[in-house]
N, CA, C and O atoms as a DFTB+ gen file, in Angstrom:
720 C
 N C O
     1  1       0.556      -0.988       0.276
     2  2      -0.129       0.085       0.018
     3  2       0.841       1.425      -0.131
     4  3       0.611       2.495      -0.696
     5  1       1.901       1.004       0.523
     6  2       2.627       2.334       0.725
     7  2       3.196       2.649      -1.032
     8  3       3.150       3.763      -1.554
     9  1       3.659       1.514      -1.648
    10  2       3.773       1.989      -3.217
    11  2       2.713       2.561      -3.424
    12  3       2.868       3.742      -3.732
    13  1       1.661       2.209      -3.383
    14  2       0.639       2.625      -4.131
    15  2       0.422       4.396      -3.656
    16  3       0.388       5.321      -4.468
    17  1       0.316       4.511      -2.384
    18  2       0.549       5.726      -1.817
    19  2       1.549       6.818      -2.288
    20  3       1.397       8.016      -2.532
    21  1       2.674       5.950      -2.334
    22  2       3.701       7.059      -3.336
    23  2       3.374       7.216      -4.763
    24  3       3.383       8.284      -5.374
    25  1       3.000       5.716      -5.378
    26  2       3.109       6.394      -7.154
    27  2       1.592       7.492      -6.630
    28  3       1.499       8.527      -7.291
    29  1       0.823       7.340      -5.855
    30  2      -0.618       7.842      -6.852
    31  2      -0.816       8.962      -5.844
    32  3      -1.943       9.456      -5.818
    33  1       0.360       9.575      -4.774
    34  2       0.065      10.621      -4.342
    35  2       1.560      11.697      -4.655
    36  3       1.640      12.690      -5.378
    37  1       2.562      11.070      -3.846
    38  2       3.983      11.597      -3.491
    39  2       4.565      11.749      -4.353
    40  3       5.452      12.600      -4.293
    41  1       4.372      11.054      -5.496
    42  2       5.270      11.167      -7.103
    43  2       4.679      12.425      -7.855
    44  3       5.368      13.174      -8.550
    45  1       3.001      12.605      -7.584
    46  2       2.451      13.859      -8.774
    47  2       2.253      15.219      -7.437
    48  3       1.788      16.320      -7.729
    49  1       2.599      14.938      -6.338
    50  2       2.507      15.718      -5.331
    51  2       4.345      16.730      -5.933
    52  3       4.555      17.929      -6.112
    53  1       5.199      15.608      -6.050
    54  2       6.679      16.458      -6.561
    55  2       6.756      16.552      -7.551
    56  3       7.565      17.432      -7.846
    57  1       6.165      15.924      -8.646
    58  2       5.678      16.800     -10.117
    59  2       4.924      18.217      -9.824
    60  3       4.882      19.096     -10.685
    61  1       4.460      18.331      -8.815
    62  2       3.672      19.650      -8.722
    63  2       4.598      20.729      -8.391
    64  3       4.589      21.848      -8.904
    65  1       5.380      20.313      -7.512
    66  2       6.398      20.857      -6.524
    67  2       7.403      21.084      -7.558
    68  3       8.174      22.013      -7.316
    69  1       7.545      20.560      -8.466
    70  2       8.728      21.052      -9.266
    71  2       8.310      22.088     -10.382
    72  3       9.036      23.014     -10.742
    73  1       7.012      21.812     -10.901
    74  2       6.699      22.554     -11.899
    75  2       6.166      23.766     -11.278
    76  3       6.048      24.733     -12.031
    77  1       5.772      23.930      -9.882
    78  2       5.526      25.461      -9.098
    79  2       6.718      26.334      -9.161
    80  3       6.696      27.546      -9.374
    81  1       8.190      25.295      -8.869
    82  2       9.511      25.778      -8.443
    83  2      10.008      26.354     -10.414
    84  3      10.708      27.346     -10.616
    85  1       9.541      25.615     -11.377
    86  2      10.276      26.083     -12.696
    87  2       9.185      27.361     -12.745
    88  3       9.593      28.421     -13.220
    89  1       7.817      27.272     -12.264
    90  2       7.053      28.730     -13.069
    91  2       7.560      29.594     -11.906
    92  3       7.371      30.793     -12.110
    93  1       8.300      29.229     -10.456
    94  2       8.628      30.494     -10.150
    95  2       9.979      30.706     -10.669
    96  3      10.547      31.587     -10.024
    97  1      10.490      30.354     -11.338
    98  2      12.045      30.580     -11.702
    99  2      11.490      31.238     -13.215
   100  3      12.460      31.588     -13.887
   101  1      10.439      31.437     -13.764
   102  2       9.806      32.115     -14.923
   103  2       9.712      30.945     -15.910
   104  3       9.703      31.072     -17.134
   105  1       9.651      29.909     -15.304
   106  2       9.777      29.185     -17.190
   107  2       8.107      28.650     -16.962
   108  3       7.577      27.929     -16.117
   109  1       7.588      29.402     -18.180
   110  2       5.827      29.545     -18.144
   111  2       5.329      28.185     -19.105
   112  3       4.244      27.618     -18.974
   113  1       6.326      27.840     -20.030
   114  2       6.419      26.619     -21.226
   115  2       6.317      25.072     -20.347
   116  3       5.928      24.088     -20.977
   117  1       6.624      24.960     -19.134
   118  2       6.494      23.492     -18.559
   119  2       5.023      22.945     -18.756
   120  3       4.082      23.722     -18.923
   121  1       4.874      21.617     -18.730
   122  2       3.582      21.086     -19.251
   123  2       2.967      20.511     -17.403
   124  3       3.714      20.122     -16.505
   125  1       2.271      20.572     -17.372
   126  2       1.520      20.304     -15.883
   127  2       0.894      19.068     -15.938
   128  3      -0.096      19.074     -16.670
   129  1       1.117      18.132     -15.468
   130  2       0.455      16.691     -15.495
   131  2      -0.506      16.548     -14.432
   132  3      -0.567      17.225     -13.405
   133  1      -1.329      15.494     -14.825
   134  2      -2.521      14.957     -13.513
   135  2      -3.789      16.273     -13.626
   136  3      -4.547      16.506     -12.684
   137  1      -3.823      16.866     -14.649
   138  2      -4.746      17.800     -14.418
   139  2      -6.139      17.552     -14.962
   140  3      -7.046      18.315     -15.294
   141  1      -5.969      15.816     -14.939
   142  2      -7.456      15.229     -15.325
   143  2      -7.659      14.367     -14.369
   144  3      -8.326      13.352     -14.574
   145  1      -7.063      14.672     -13.079
   146  2      -7.413      13.381     -11.985
   147  2      -8.526      14.212     -11.478
   148  3      -8.894      15.352     -11.759
   149  1      -8.984      13.261     -10.598
   150  2     -10.707      13.941      -9.758
   151  2     -10.606      13.855      -8.462
   152  3     -11.608      13.480      -7.853
   153  1      -9.184      14.231      -7.591
   154  2      -8.807      14.139      -6.523
   155  2      -8.434      15.507      -6.449
   156  3      -8.658      16.470      -7.183
   157  1      -7.541      15.297      -4.928
   158  2      -7.301      16.828      -4.707
   159  2      -6.037      16.790      -5.427
   160  3      -5.651      17.937      -5.654
   161  1      -5.184      15.819      -5.906
   162  2      -4.201      16.446      -6.489
   163  2      -4.447      16.745      -7.746
   164  3      -3.548      17.416      -8.254
   165  1      -5.526      16.441      -8.587
   166  2      -5.693      16.849      -9.981
   167  2      -6.402      18.515      -9.365
   168  3      -6.198      19.545     -10.008
   169  1      -7.077      18.508      -8.290
   170  2      -7.344      19.771      -7.869
   171  2      -6.033      20.944      -7.895
   172  3      -5.945      21.878      -8.692
   173  1      -5.302      20.691      -7.065
   174  2      -3.847      21.104      -7.400
   175  2      -2.982      21.291      -8.726
   176  3      -2.223      22.237      -8.938
   177  1      -3.229      20.241      -9.563
   178  2      -2.777      20.578     -10.869
   179  2      -3.520      21.620     -11.382
   180  3      -2.895      22.631     -11.703
   181  1      -5.085      21.592     -11.575
   182  2      -5.560      22.438     -12.142
   183  2      -5.092      24.014     -11.770
   184  3      -4.829      24.903     -12.579
   185  1      -5.065      24.099     -10.130
   186  2      -4.878      25.426      -9.619
   187  2      -3.158      26.001      -9.922
   188  3      -2.792      27.176      -9.957
   189  1      -2.303      24.757     -10.116
   190  2      -1.281      24.971     -10.763
   191  2      -1.098      25.750     -12.244
   192  3      -0.373      26.614     -12.737
   193  1      -2.255      24.862     -12.644
   194  2      -2.670      25.157     -14.350
   195  2      -2.837      26.770     -14.591
   196  3      -2.231      27.510     -15.366
   197  1      -3.880      27.046     -13.647
   198  2      -4.450      28.147     -13.413
   199  2      -3.417      29.259     -13.148
   200  3      -3.502      30.238     -13.890
   201  1      -2.412      29.262     -12.163
   202  2      -1.373      29.865     -11.885
   203  2      -0.303      30.328     -13.349
   204  3       0.110      31.429     -13.713
   205  1      -0.101      28.817     -13.976
   206  2       0.554      29.063     -15.028
   207  2      -0.034      30.142     -16.025
   208  3       0.576      31.074     -16.550
   209  1      -1.178      29.843     -16.141
   210  2      -2.051      30.165     -17.359
   211  2      -1.910      32.016     -16.771
   212  3      -1.446      32.817     -17.582
   213  1      -2.292      32.461     -15.530
   214  2      -2.578      33.582     -15.024
   215  2      -0.867      34.243     -15.200
   216  3      -0.817      35.453     -15.416
   217  1       0.192      33.650     -15.132
   218  2       1.338      33.781     -15.141
   219  2       2.095      34.347     -16.520
   220  3       2.954      35.229     -16.523
   221  1       1.526      33.564     -17.822
   222  2       1.277      33.590     -19.012
   223  2       0.760      35.033     -19.225
   224  3       1.430      36.022     -19.520
   225  1      -0.308      34.964     -19.057
   226  2      -0.873      36.189     -19.099
   227  2      -0.436      37.467     -18.477
   228  3      -0.657      38.580     -18.955
   229  1       0.053      37.277     -17.629
   230  2       1.172      38.445     -16.943
   231  2       2.129      38.780     -18.153
   232  3       2.207      39.752     -18.905
   233  1       2.800      37.637     -18.050
   234  2       3.823      37.863     -19.075
   235  2       4.009      38.822     -20.270
   236  3       4.878      39.617     -20.628
   237  1       2.239      38.200     -20.951
   238  2       1.924      39.051     -22.295
   239  2       1.571      40.217     -22.006
   240  3       1.628      41.060     -22.901
   241  1       1.125      40.580     -20.735
   242  2       0.525      42.273     -20.252
   243  2       1.728      42.852     -19.931
   244  3       1.547      44.069     -19.970
   245  1       2.764      42.625     -19.661
   246  2       4.071      43.171     -19.174
   247  2       4.741      43.227     -20.733
   248  3       4.852      44.358     -21.206
   249  1       5.084      42.368     -21.358
   250  2       5.421      42.459     -23.066
   251  2       4.440      43.290     -23.357
   252  3       5.043      44.248     -23.839
   253  1       3.185      43.569     -23.377
   254  2       2.353      44.423     -24.137
   255  2       2.579      45.863     -23.471
   256  3       2.455      46.762     -24.303
   257  1       2.888      46.314     -22.147
   258  2       3.212      47.098     -21.619
   259  2       4.180      47.782     -21.954
   260  3       4.265      49.009     -21.901
   261  1       4.988      47.007     -22.329
   262  2       6.881      47.225     -22.366
   263  2       6.713      47.886     -23.850
   264  3       7.355      48.847     -24.274
   265  1       5.851      47.260     -24.442
   266  2       6.167      47.339     -26.337
   267  2       5.440      49.077     -26.592
   268  3       5.858      49.998     -27.293
   269  1       3.927      48.966     -25.476
   270  2       3.557      50.159     -25.344
   271  2       4.597      51.379     -24.693
   272  3       4.840      52.478     -25.191
   273  1       4.943      50.995     -23.846
   274  2       6.152      51.774     -23.072
   275  2       7.082      52.692     -24.136
   276  3       7.229      53.900     -24.323
   277  1       7.676      51.352     -24.783
   278  2       8.481      51.813     -25.883
   279  2       7.586      52.637     -27.257
   280  3       8.067      53.692     -27.672
   281  1       6.897      52.346     -27.601
   282  2       5.883      52.725     -28.539
   283  2       6.143      54.552     -28.239
   284  3       6.664      55.487     -28.847
   285  1       5.343      54.311     -26.777
   286  2       5.103      55.523     -26.374
   287  2       6.575      56.691     -25.907
   288  3       6.375      57.861     -25.579
   289  1       7.561      56.251     -25.955
   290  2       8.659      56.590     -25.493
   291  2       8.996      57.017     -27.307
   292  3       9.516      58.121     -27.470
   293  1       8.720      56.213     -28.530
   294  2       9.251      56.550     -29.688
   295  2       8.243      57.732     -29.907
   296  3       8.645      58.831     -30.290
   297  1       7.023      57.493     -29.671
   298  2       6.277      58.726     -30.219
   299  2       6.468      60.177     -29.511
   300  3       6.187      61.317     -29.878
   301  1       7.018      59.688     -28.435
   302  2       7.328      60.976     -27.372
   303  2       8.667      61.987     -28.381
   304  3       8.521      63.094     -28.900
   305  1       9.963      61.049     -28.367
   306  2      11.005      61.365     -28.870
   307  2      10.645      61.830     -30.294
   308  3      11.031      62.983     -30.488
   309  1      10.051      61.299     -31.292
   310  2       9.396      61.925     -32.687
   311  2       8.475      62.898     -32.262
   312  3       8.368      63.646     -33.235
   313  1       7.606      63.396     -31.185
   314  2       6.678      64.316     -31.037
   315  2       8.327      65.359     -30.881
   316  3       8.606      66.314     -31.606
   317  1       8.993      64.939     -30.006
   318  2      10.338      66.118     -29.344
   319  2      11.048      66.546     -31.111
   320  3      10.954      67.622     -31.702
   321  1      11.678      65.362     -31.539
   322  2      12.430      65.493     -32.691
   323  2      11.767      66.413     -33.621
   324  3      12.449      67.378     -33.966
   325  1      10.269      66.293     -34.225
   326  2       9.400      67.392     -34.747
   327  2       9.297      68.647     -34.161
   328  3       9.558      69.633     -34.851
   329  1       8.944      68.778     -32.943
   330  2       8.845      70.016     -32.108
   331  2      10.276      70.737     -32.558
   332  3      10.163      71.896     -32.958
   333  1      11.389      70.257     -32.535
   334  2      12.757      70.685     -32.565
   335  2      12.932      70.780     -34.131
   336  3      13.588      71.742     -34.529
   337  1      12.550      70.112     -34.844
   338  2      12.913      70.675     -36.645
   339  2      11.798      71.899     -36.262
   340  3      12.168      73.046     -36.011
   341  1      10.756      71.589     -36.258
   342  2       9.660      72.689     -36.292
   343  2      10.316      74.262     -36.000
   344  3      10.366      75.289     -36.677
   345  1      10.785      73.885     -34.627
   346  2      11.752      75.135     -33.855
   347  2      12.836      75.751     -35.058
   348  3      12.831      76.822     -35.665
   349  1      13.411      75.013     -35.090
   350  2      14.774      75.287     -36.160
   351  2      14.263      75.639     -37.221
   352  3      14.704      76.723     -37.602
   353  1      13.192      74.997     -38.153
   354  2      12.569      75.226     -39.217
   355  2      12.179      76.993     -38.986
   356  3      12.576      77.763     -39.860
   357  1      11.439      77.524     -37.846
   358  2      10.894      78.510     -37.828
   359  2      12.047      79.275     -37.224
   360  3      11.648      80.433     -37.348
   361  1      13.299      79.344     -36.614
   362  2      14.184      80.273     -36.616
   363  2      14.771      80.446     -37.554
   364  3      15.188      81.580     -37.792
   365  1      15.057      79.203     -38.577
   366  2      15.803      79.682     -39.806
   367  2      14.811      80.782     -41.157
   368  3      15.395      81.512     -41.959
   369  1      13.304      80.625     -41.088
   370  2      12.643      81.027     -41.598
   371  2      12.436      82.388     -41.040
   372  3      11.860      83.169     -41.798
   373  1      12.778      82.825     -39.896
   374  2      12.810      83.875     -39.050
   375  2      14.010      84.805     -39.579
   376  3      13.858      85.917     -40.084
   377  1      15.234      84.140     -39.369
   378  2      16.482      84.257     -40.016
   379  2      16.463      84.717     -41.232
   380  3      16.835      85.851     -41.532
   381  1      15.911      83.642     -42.236
   382  2      15.708      84.499     -43.791
   383  2      15.026      85.543     -43.728
   384  3      15.557      86.591     -44.096
   385  1      13.616      85.553     -43.230
   386  2      12.958      86.736     -43.334
   387  2      13.973      87.970     -43.034
   388  3      14.004      88.787     -43.954
   389  1      14.788      88.255     -41.952
   390  2      15.041      88.706     -41.416
   391  2      16.517      89.461     -42.080
   392  3      16.820      90.654     -42.045
   393  1      17.171      88.477     -42.591
   394  2      17.998      88.304     -43.788
   395  2      17.393      89.137     -44.725
   396  3      17.873      90.270     -44.725
   397  1      16.405      88.924     -45.602
   398  2      15.777      89.590     -47.061
   399  2      15.336      90.600     -46.728
   400  3      15.398      91.456     -47.611
   401  1      14.651      91.085     -45.303
   402  2      14.526      92.373     -45.144
   403  2      15.683      93.292     -44.675
   404  3      15.587      94.457     -45.060
   405  1      16.547      93.041     -44.063
   406  2      18.032      93.888     -44.137
   407  2      18.537      94.142     -45.218
   408  3      19.298      95.107     -45.290
   409  1      18.234      93.285     -46.462
   410  2      18.700      93.021     -47.989
   411  2      18.082      94.207     -48.391
   412  3      18.761      95.200     -48.652
   413  1      16.766      94.207     -48.472
   414  2      15.490      94.799     -48.959
   415  2      15.951      96.662     -48.213
   416  3      16.151      97.641     -48.932
   417  1      15.990      96.665     -47.241
   418  2      16.720      98.040     -46.191
   419  2      18.232      98.415     -47.172
   420  3      18.472      99.497     -47.707
   421  1      19.047      97.254     -47.198
   422  2      20.170      97.990     -47.691
   423  2      19.839      98.506     -49.029
   424  3      19.728      99.721     -49.190
   425  1      19.668      97.655     -50.031
   426  2      19.060      97.973     -51.405
   427  2      18.130      99.535     -51.065
   428  3      18.736     100.503     -51.527
   429  1      17.372      99.747     -50.660
   430  2      16.450     100.856     -50.207
   431  2      17.747     102.029     -49.913
   432  3      17.722     103.119     -50.485
   433  1      18.563     101.751     -49.209
   434  2      19.254     102.692     -48.428
   435  2      20.127     103.434     -49.490
   436  3      20.209     104.645     -49.695
   437  1      20.922     102.123     -50.276
   438  2      21.449     102.789     -51.339
   439  2      20.463     103.397     -52.495
   440  3      20.847     104.480     -52.936
   441  1      19.490     102.979     -52.948
   442  2      18.685     103.699     -53.863
   443  2      18.474     104.958     -53.009
   444  3      18.415     105.966     -53.712
   445  1      18.371     105.137     -51.977
   446  2      18.383     106.512     -51.976
   447  2      19.314     107.343     -51.239
   448  3      19.138     108.458     -50.749
   449  1      20.300     106.622     -51.250
   450  2      21.760     107.234     -50.971
   451  2      21.952     107.675     -52.663
   452  3      22.452     108.785     -52.847
   453  1      21.683     107.087     -53.550
   454  2      22.012     107.491     -54.857
   455  2      21.273     108.712     -55.513
   456  3      21.681     109.543     -56.324
   457  1      19.918     108.536     -54.832
   458  2      18.967     109.402     -55.190
   459  2      19.577     110.957     -54.674
   460  3      19.560     111.953     -55.397
   461  1      20.087     110.923     -53.331
   462  2      20.465     111.776     -53.038
   463  2      21.378     112.449     -53.277
   464  3      21.613     113.622     -52.988
   465  1      22.173     111.393     -54.062
   466  2      23.468     111.978     -54.738
   467  2      23.277     112.914     -56.034
   468  3      23.702     114.014     -56.388
   469  1      22.441     111.944     -56.556
   470  2      21.928     112.467     -57.878
   471  2      21.534     114.192     -57.717
   472  3      22.095     115.115     -58.308
   473  1      20.297     114.297     -56.642
   474  2      19.701     114.954     -56.000
   475  2      20.616     116.262     -55.743
   476  3      20.059     117.357     -55.822
   477  1      22.018     116.198     -55.434
   478  2      23.306     117.290     -54.620
   479  2      23.298     117.418     -56.304
   480  3      22.526     118.282     -56.719
   481  1      23.985     116.742     -57.231
   482  2      24.362     116.979     -58.453
   483  2      23.299     118.100     -59.140
   484  3      23.548     119.156     -59.721
   485  1      22.314     117.595     -58.907
   486  2      21.428     118.729     -59.797
   487  2      21.272     119.676     -58.780
   488  3      21.404     120.676     -59.486
   489  1      21.129     120.022     -57.897
   490  2      20.896     121.345     -57.128
   491  2      22.402     122.108     -57.207
   492  3      22.476     123.334     -57.290
   493  1      23.358     121.406     -57.179
   494  2      24.744     121.990     -57.564
   495  2      24.248     122.180     -58.811
   496  3      23.992     123.381     -58.907
   497  1      23.911     121.459     -60.083
   498  2      23.993     122.574     -61.324
   499  2      22.690     123.244     -61.541
   500  3      22.459     123.563     -62.708
   501  1      21.784     123.525     -60.641
   502  2      20.756     124.442     -61.089
   503  2      21.505     125.777     -60.067
   504  3      21.211     126.956     -60.265
   505  1      22.351     125.399     -59.139
   506  2      22.595     126.558     -57.851
   507  2      23.672     127.221     -59.407
   508  3      23.435     128.350     -59.837
   509  1      24.626     126.462     -59.968
   510  2      25.673     126.957     -61.041
   511  2      24.582     127.937     -61.835
   512  3      24.669     129.158     -61.703
   513  1      23.690     127.414     -62.554
   514  2      23.063     127.751     -63.450
   515  2      22.091     129.338     -63.449
   516  3      21.749     130.203     -64.256
   517  1      21.959     129.050     -62.129
   518  2      21.031     129.932     -61.546
   519  2      22.017     131.289     -61.077
   520  3      21.540     132.373     -60.743
   521  1      23.436     130.987     -61.129
   522  2      24.220     132.079     -60.649
   523  2      24.886     132.561     -61.834
   524  3      25.143     133.765     -61.856
   525  1      25.222     131.835     -62.847
   526  2      25.332     132.207     -64.478
   527  2      24.058     133.224     -64.770
   528  3      24.132     134.363     -65.231
   529  1      23.176     132.686     -64.476
   530  2      21.720     133.328     -65.459
   531  2      21.429     134.799     -64.349
   532  3      20.621     135.672     -64.663
   533  1      22.215     134.843     -63.100
   534  2      21.931     136.004     -62.302
   535  2      23.139     137.147     -62.659
   536  3      22.958     138.365     -62.662
   537  1      24.365     136.479     -62.947
   538  2      25.517     137.170     -63.544
   539  2      24.984     137.607     -65.343
   540  3      25.271     138.728     -65.762
   541  1      24.334     136.755     -66.119
   542  2      24.087     137.325     -67.309
   543  2      23.099     138.161     -66.810
   544  3      23.485     139.315     -66.998
   545  1      21.753     138.148     -66.136
   546  2      20.980     139.031     -65.982
   547  2      21.276     140.689     -65.578
   548  3      20.624     141.647     -65.992
   549  1      22.460     140.729     -64.642
   550  2      23.305     141.546     -64.135
   551  2      24.089     142.334     -65.563
   552  3      24.246     143.553     -65.638
   553  1      24.543     141.290     -66.689
   554  2      25.195     142.090     -67.567
   555  2      24.387     142.810     -68.626
   556  3      24.679     143.670     -69.458
   557  1      23.197     142.126     -68.293
   558  2      21.876     142.416     -69.615
   559  2      21.604     143.848     -69.222
   560  3      21.588     144.772     -70.034
   561  1      21.359     143.994     -67.737
   562  2      20.913     144.868     -66.964
   563  2      22.222     146.364     -67.089
   564  3      21.984     147.537     -67.377
   565  1      23.333     145.820     -66.805
   566  2      24.459     147.161     -67.213
   567  2      24.545     147.260     -68.296
   568  3      25.243     148.243     -68.546
   569  1      24.081     146.577     -69.513
   570  2      23.967     146.685     -71.150
   571  2      22.936     147.601     -71.243
   572  3      23.190     148.666     -71.805
   573  1      21.486     147.348     -70.676
   574  2      20.785     148.075     -70.766
   575  2      20.642     149.312     -70.402
   576  3      19.900     149.993     -71.110
   577  1      21.253     149.922     -69.289
   578  2      21.507     151.150     -68.706
   579  2      22.419     151.801     -69.486
   580  3      22.351     152.975     -69.850
   581  1      23.280     151.001     -69.732
   582  2      24.381     151.819     -70.974
   583  2      24.094     152.161     -72.087
   584  3      24.592     153.083     -72.732
   585  1      22.884     151.102     -72.531
   586  2      22.441     151.869     -73.717
   587  2      21.236     152.956     -73.608
   588  3      20.992     153.863     -74.404
   589  1      20.537     152.617     -72.388
   590  2      19.835     154.271     -72.101
   591  2      20.632     155.058     -71.983
   592  3      20.451     156.011     -72.741
   593  1      21.686     155.152     -71.214
   594  2      22.539     156.376     -71.352
   595  2      23.102     157.127     -72.555
   596  3      23.258     158.347     -72.595
   597  1      23.442     156.101     -73.716
   598  2      24.073     156.253     -74.637
   599  2      22.783     156.833     -75.574
   600  3      22.946     157.871     -76.215
   601  1      21.631     156.183     -75.614
   602  2      20.960     156.558     -76.401
   603  2      20.410     158.182     -75.908
   604  3      20.356     159.145     -76.674
   605  1      19.954     158.199     -74.152
   606  2      20.220     159.811     -74.181
   607  2      20.964     160.820     -74.798
   608  3      20.599     161.883     -75.299
   609  1      22.095     160.297     -74.676
   610  2      23.254     161.100     -74.645
   611  2      23.347     161.108     -76.471
   612  3      23.909     162.081     -76.973
   613  1      22.850     160.135     -77.303
   614  2      22.408     160.389     -78.374
   615  2      21.274     160.948     -78.905
   616  3      21.186     161.123     -80.120
   617  1      20.374     161.258     -78.129
   618  2      19.544     161.867     -78.359
   619  2      19.665     163.026     -78.277
   620  3      18.954     163.725     -78.999
   621  1      20.746     163.732     -77.237
   622  2      20.910     164.877     -76.463
   623  2      21.648     165.600     -77.804
   624  3      21.491     166.733     -78.258
   625  1      22.224     164.863     -78.104
   626  2      23.426     165.124     -79.534
   627  2      22.833     165.257     -80.864
   628  3      23.221     165.918     -81.828
   629  1      21.644     164.368     -80.702
   630  2      20.724     164.702     -81.925
   631  2      19.479     166.100     -81.512
   632  3      18.669     166.493     -82.352
   633  1      19.548     166.563     -80.370
   634  2      19.052     167.602     -80.914
   635  2      19.875     168.685     -80.841
   636  3      19.463     169.728     -81.347
   637  1      21.195     168.664     -80.204
   638  2      21.945     169.511     -80.309
   639  2      22.538     169.749     -81.986
   640  3      23.016     170.807     -82.396
   641  1      22.367     168.493     -82.792
   642  2      22.712     168.282     -84.199
   643  2      21.619     169.590     -84.685
   644  3      21.843     170.627     -85.309
   645  1      20.022     168.870     -83.939
   646  2      19.021     169.311     -84.759
   647  2      19.309     171.261     -84.581
   648  3      19.565     172.088     -85.456
   649  1      19.147     171.411     -83.270
   650  2      19.518     172.976     -83.163
   651  2      20.471     173.822     -83.742
   652  3      20.196     174.939     -84.179
   653  1      21.899     173.177     -83.758
   654  2      22.812     173.723     -84.662
   655  2      22.496     173.871     -86.422
   656  3      22.926     174.757     -87.161
   657  1      21.652     172.757     -86.777
   658  2      21.462     172.555     -87.892
   659  2      20.328     173.841     -88.472
   660  3      20.360     174.463     -89.534
   661  1      19.397     173.935     -87.368
   662  2      18.336     175.452     -87.324
   663  2      19.130     176.523     -87.365
   664  3      19.054     177.441     -88.181
   665  1      20.193     176.366     -86.140
   666  2      21.094     178.031     -86.441
   667  2      21.913     178.036     -87.709
   668  3      22.106     179.131     -88.238
   669  1      22.354     177.092     -88.192
   670  2      22.893     177.343     -89.465
   671  2      21.961     177.693     -90.399
   672  3      22.277     178.603     -91.165
   673  1      20.675     177.089     -90.539
   674  2      19.663     177.632     -91.263
   675  2      19.229     178.570     -91.407
   676  3      18.892     178.957     -92.526
   677  1      19.033     179.499     -89.977
   678  2      18.917     180.266     -90.014
   679  2      19.876     181.356     -90.209
   680  3      19.391     182.336     -90.775
   681  1      20.832     181.419     -89.959
   682  2      22.254     181.803     -90.456
   683  2      22.409     182.094     -92.022
   684  3      22.474     183.138     -92.672
   685  1      22.434     180.998     -92.293
   686  2      22.311     180.835     -93.908
   687  2      21.139     181.771     -94.804
   688  3      21.433     182.061     -95.964
   689  1      19.994     182.167     -94.313
   690  2      18.945     182.590     -94.521
   691  2      19.357     184.260     -94.512
   692  3      19.408     185.059     -95.447
   693  1      19.652     184.452     -92.909
   694  2      20.207     185.609     -92.660
   695  2      20.869     186.054     -93.695
   696  3      20.171     186.776     -94.407
   697  1      22.203     185.870     -94.145
   698  2      23.501     185.852     -95.033
   699  2      22.727     185.879     -95.922
   700  3      22.554     187.057     -96.236
   701  1      21.902     184.942     -96.775
   702  2      20.967     184.867     -98.262
   703  2      20.339     186.626     -98.105
   704  3      20.709     187.481     -98.909
   705  1      19.681     186.843     -97.330
   706  2      18.766     188.047     -97.400
   707  2      19.958     189.266     -97.322
   708  3      19.916     190.289     -98.005
   709  1      21.013     188.939     -96.355
   710  2      21.409     190.290     -96.320
   711  2      22.722     190.192     -97.756
   712  3      23.579     191.070     -97.857
   713  1      22.673     189.416     -98.397
   714  2      23.287     189.629     -99.917
   715  2      22.554     189.757    -100.705
   716  3      23.128     190.071    -101.748
   717  1      21.529     189.688    -100.812
   718  2      20.557     189.978    -101.975
   719  2      19.712     191.385    -101.645
   720  3      18.877     191.806    -102.446
C-alpha cells in the first residue's frame, strides 16, 4: 500500500512541486500533468495550471506594456524631434526673413543715397546755372542801362545837332537875305 500511496500521491505532488518551482523561476512553458485527476492532486494540478495561465497572461501584459511604453517613448521622441525641427525651421525662416528685410533695407538705403547724390548734383548744377543766369541778367541790366545812357546821349546830341542845323539854317537865311 505504501507503494500505491507513493505512486498515487507523493510522485504527483513531487511533480507539482517541481512545476511550481519552474513557474517561480519564470519557465512558463512547462507541462503540468495530473490535471485530469478527480482528487485533491488533480485540483492542485488545475490550480497550478491556473497559476501558469495567469503568469503567462501577466507575461503577455508585461510584454504589451513594455511594447506600449517603447512605442510611447518613440512617439514622444518623434514629437520632441518634430518640435525641435519645427523650432529650427521657424528660426531659419525668421532668420531668412530678417536677412531678406535687411537686404531690402540695404537696397533701399543705396537707392536713397544714390537719389540724394543725384539730387545734390542737380542742385549744384541748378545753383551754378542760377548764378550764371544772375550774372547774365546783371550784365544785361548793365548793358540796358549803358544803352539807355548812350541813347539819351545820342538823343541829346541829335537835339543839339538839330538845333545847330536850325541855327546854321537861320544864319544861312540871314546871310542870303543880306546878300540880296
